[in-house]
C-alpha positions, -999 to 999 in steps of 0.1 A, spaced: -768 -22 -393 -743 -50 -400 -744 -76 -373 -716 -99 -363 -721 -134 -376 -715 -161 -350 -741 -187 -356 -740 -208 -387 -759 -240 -398 -739 -269 -384 -754 -297 -406 -749 -323 -379 -783 -334 -369 -789 -359 -397 -752 -370 -396 -753 -379 -359 -782 -403 -367 -763 -422 -393 -753 -458 -383 -715 -463 -381 -701 -491 -403 -669 -506 -388 -649 -512 -420 -619 -535 -417 -618 -551 -451 -597 -528 -472 -576 -549 -495 -547 -524 -494 -539 -497 -470 -516 -467 -477 -493 -448 -454 -481 -413 -466 -443 -411 -462 -445 -374 -456 -471 -350 -442 -478 -312 -440 -457 -309 -409 -430 -334 -420 -418 -327 -455 -393 -356 -454 -397 -392 -445 -383 -427 -450 -395 -462 -446 -377 -491 -428 -395 -520 -445 -390 -535 -479 -412 -552 -505 -423 -588 -495 -418 -581 -458 -446 -591 -434 -457 -565 -409 -480 -566 -379 -504 -541 -363 -485 -515 -343 -451 -522 -360 -430 -492 -370 -428 -490 -408 -410 -457 -412 -403 -422 -399 -416 -388 -410 -392 -359 -404 -402 -324 -394 -381 -293 -388 -374 -301 -351 -390 -335 -345 -395 -369 -360 -427 -391 -360 -427 -429 -363 -452 -444 -388 -471 -475 -377 -488 -503 -395 -525 -504 -388 -531 -538 -404 -510 -569 -407 -499 -581 -441 -473 -578 -468 -455 -547 -479 -460 -545 -517 -445 -512 -528 -454 -475 -532 -481 -454 -549 -490 -417 -550 -522 -406 -533 -537 -375 -518 -530 -369 -481 -550 -347 -457 -533 -315 -470 -548 -322 -504 -513 -329 -520 -502 -359 -539 -476 -378 -519 -457 -411 -519 -474 -438 -499 -462 -471 -486 -486 -499 -495 -495 -529 -473 -517 -557 -486 -541 -564 -457 -543 -601 -447 -573 -593 -426 -559 -612 -396 -549 -580 -377 -521 -598 -359 -506 -576 -332 -469 -568 -330 -451 -584 -301 -447 -550 -284 -485 -545 -281 -496 -555 -247 -515 -538 -219 -499 -521 -190 -513 -528 -156 -527 -499 -135 -497 -504 -111 -472 -500 -140 -490 -468 -151 -491 -454 -116 -453 -459 -114 -446 -440 -147 -426 -408 -144 -432 -376 -165 -404 -385 -188 -418 -420 -193 -452 -407 -201 -437 -383 -227 -416 -411 -242 -447 -433 -246 -466 -406 -264 -436 -398 -286 -430 -435 -295 -467 -438 -305 -464 -409 -329 -493 -391 -314 -504 -358 -328 -532 -333 -323 -563 -351 -338 -584 -320 -338 -567 -311 -371 -535 -294 -360 -513 -326 -362 -489 -310 -338 -468 -335 -319 -484 -343 -286 -452 -351 -267 -439 -316 -274 -468 -300 -254 -462 -324 -225 -425 -315 -225 -431 -280 -213 -412 -268 -182 -439 -243 -173 -460 -252 -143 -494 -265 -155 -525 -258 -135 -552 -273 -157 -554 -296 -187 -585 -288 -208 -601 -314 -231 -616 -296 -262 -648 -314 -272 -664 -284 -288 -660 -295 -325 -677 -263 -337 -671 -267 -375 -702 -278 -395 -705 -314 -407 -679 -328 -383 -691 -354 -358 -660 -375 -350 -655 -359 -315 -693 -361 -308 -694 -398 -316 -663 -404 -295 -678 -386 -264 -710 -405 -268 -695 -439 -272 -661 -438 -253 -663 -412 -225 -643 -433 -201 -613 -435 -225 -613 -397 -229 -613 -393 -191 -585 -418 -186 -565 -400 -213 -571 -367 -195 -559 -382 -163 -528 -395 -179 -522 -360 -194 -527 -345 -160 -502 -369 -144 -476 -363 -172 -479 -325 -169 -484 -323 -131 -517 -305 -135 -540 -308 -104 -572 -300 -124 -589 -312 -156 -617 -296 -176 -638 -311 -204 -653 -283 -226 -684 -291 -245 -712 -271 -263 -741 -260 -241 -766 -276 -264 -752 -311 -260 -771 -322 -229 -766 -359 -238 -729 -355 -239 -729 -337 -205 -749 -366 -190 -726 -393 -205 -694 -376 -193 -708 -368 -158 -719 -404 -154 -685 -417 -164 -668 -393 -140 -685 -409 -111 -658 -436 -113 -630 -410 -109 -641 -388 -80 -605 -388 -66 -595 -364 -95 -605 -328 -98 -622 -330 -133 -653 -311 -143 -674 -307 -174 -678 -270 -185 -703 -259 -211 -693 -232 -236 -711 -213 -263 -727 -229 -294 -713 -203 -318 -686 -206 -344 -656 -206 -340 -660 -215 -303 -636 -245 -307 -607 -221 -314 -585 -227 -284 -582 -190 -275 -620 -185 -275 -627 -218 -258 -602 -213 -230 -615 -178 -223 -651 -191 -219 -643 -223 -202 -616 -211 -178 -620 -173 -177 -583 -170 -188 -576 -146 -217 -545 -156 -236 -532 -132 -262 -530 -148 -297 -495 -161 -304 -487 -168 -268 -480 -203 -255 -509 -216 -235 -484 -232 -210 -472 -197 -200 -507 -193 -185 -507 -227 -168 -529 -244 -194 -525 -273 -218 -552 -280 -244 -559 -313 -261 -587 -324 -284 -608 -352 -269 -597 -376 -296 -561 -368 -288 -568 -377 -252 -582 -410 -262 -551 -417 -282 -530 -410 -251 -551 -435 -232 -545 -462 -259 -508 -455 -260 -503 -456 -223 -527 -484 -214 -526 -506 -245 -493 -495 -261 -512 -488 -293 -507 -460 -319 -537 -445 -335 -553 -473 -356 -587 -460 -365 -608 -429 -369 -644 -420 -376 -649 -408 -411 -681 -392 -424 -691 -387 -460 -717 -360 -464 -732 -335 -489 -759 -335 -516 -735 -350 -542 -729 -383 -525 -746 -410 -504 -741 -400 -468 -725 -425 -445 -702 -428 -414 -674 -453 -411 -649 -464 -385 -620 -474 -406 -583 -480 -403 -557 -453 -409 -545 -458 -444 -579 -467 -459 -587 -450 -492 -616 -427 -491 -626 -437 -526 -633 -472 -512 -655 -457 -485 -674 -437 -511 -681 -468 -531 -693 -487 -499 -716 -458 -490 -734 -461 -523 -714 -438 -546 -721 -403 -560 -755 -389 -567 -762 -373 -601 -729 -384 -615 -732 -363 -646 -731 -332 -625 -698 -315 -616 -688 -319 -579 -671 -298 -553 -651 -320 -528 -640 -306 -495 -617 -326 -473 -625 -316 -437 -652 -291 -427 -669 -266 -450 -653 -236 -433 -617 -247 -429 -614 -277 -451 -593 -283 -482 -607 -284 -518 -596 -315 -536 -599 -325 -573 -598 -363 -569 -611 -388 -543 -581 -412 -539 -575 -397 -505 -557 -416 -477 -573 -416 -443 -547 -402 -419 -548 -393 -382 -565 -359 -389 -588 -370 -418 -624 -373 -405 -647 -359 -432 -653 -356 -469 -681 -332 -481 -692 -337 -517 -715 -310 -532 -732 -307 -565 -714 -277 -580 -734 -244 -581 -715 -217 -599 -718 -184 -581 -704 -153 -597 -680 -132 -575 -691 -96 -574 -672 -65 -564 -669 -57 -527 -698 -35 -515 -679 -23 -484 -705 -36 -460 -678 -46 -434 -695 -79 -426 -662 -96 -428 -646 -71 -404 -675 -74 -378 -675 -112 -379 -637 -118 -378 -628 -135 -345 -592 -121 -346 -603 -85 -356 -584 -81 -388 -596 -65 -421 -600 -92 -448 -608 -69 -477 -578 -46 -470 -556 -77 -468 -570 -90 -501 -562 -57 -517 -527 -57 -503 -521 -92 -516 -534 -83 -551 -507 -57 -554 -481 -79 -536 -475 -53 -509 -457 -74 -483 -452 -45 -459 -490 -37 -459 -498 -74 -453 -476 -74 -422 -490 -41 -410 -525 -55 -414 -514 -86 -393 -524 -112 -419 -507 -138 -398 -533 -134 -371 -558 -151 -395 -569 -185 -382 -585 -194 -415 -619 -200 -399 -638 -191 -431 -662 -167 -416 -652 -138 -439 -660 -159 -470 -692 -172 -454 -707 -137 -446 -696 -120 -478 -727 -109 -499 -704 -106 -529 -693 -142 -527 -656 -132 -526 -633 -160 -516 -617 -140 -488 -603 -169 -468 -583 -180 -498 -569 -145 -501 -560 -147 -464 -541 -180 -470 -523 -166 -500 -514 -134 -481 -499 -154 -452 -478 -175 -476 -466 -144 -495 -459 -124 -463 -438 -153 -450 -415 -155 -480 
């Protein structure tokens, strides 16, 4: 009998034990002018101009929103180069030569608690918008748009599940900065009018539960609780996480706000805290280099740092003569890249480098493992076949757009068929 696959090796134990190097010495930092959500952009600085930390250096433009770009170091604007962004594409990047002084822009100064208490919903939203905050769990969706909802919100949920293998950015944040997450959650509750907050974590993370509950003793006037959810994959998917954490079943494709819920990644909530309290945009993120083809290391580095610099600092590649497979992000949902001059962006937290092992793709054996394991209950092989003959009507009938690209179908396939890639291609083709 074919069993549903929910538990996969997470590869995190050794990574969580790595020391974290705080790296501030990049000679140059690079800011992509565009992004996956913002296909257009422009800068507002010129060569030779001196910029400071937190200063706006440009604007990225999406279909229905704009996002300011901020300098994360102080120094001189020296031009443009093309580098890889978090989508795996080659894009134009503004270059700033780091003077390593980290001088703050004049606008960067703390708000008092009294000033924060007096903020209106509209002012909270404007602060978040001006800071250019996006979903740091990987979605990169503008945070202010979630807070703008007119729906009555009953609960704000902090997603700390981080279920994808090899990713430890949220784990590290919850261990080291639980108070900032809680304060960010409180600010999101105030901005949305929600009377309740929930922090969702994996059941197996006893140490995280203790850290959060200890920090919550300072905030007993707020209705915030820690809720433990399953250790399976993809428990971090918001539909699954909300169902287990809150008991609310939300149909796929529906807005969470219609059910009185707002969901934010814990790293996003920390960014809200920094924007509201310190007037800061996102300046740094944890970045982990892992895999058997490279020296493993964790860094806390400025947005705009080149990953190739971090690889060199970590000790470089292992067995350099052997071909490598590089995955930006997690092994299940990450993006394959062909070169390592990747720019650290808001949602870039991991690079996996593997020594290439060529595995031959075999014909489908009709075992149905992919169907049983699919969290959204679609039929990956049928979708693959429809895509191969370019049958757009069949792709729509098979609901290809329900795919969340979790990677489970590829993971469980005994024939080593790259089903997830067929799902992505099918979605793109059906949307044309």
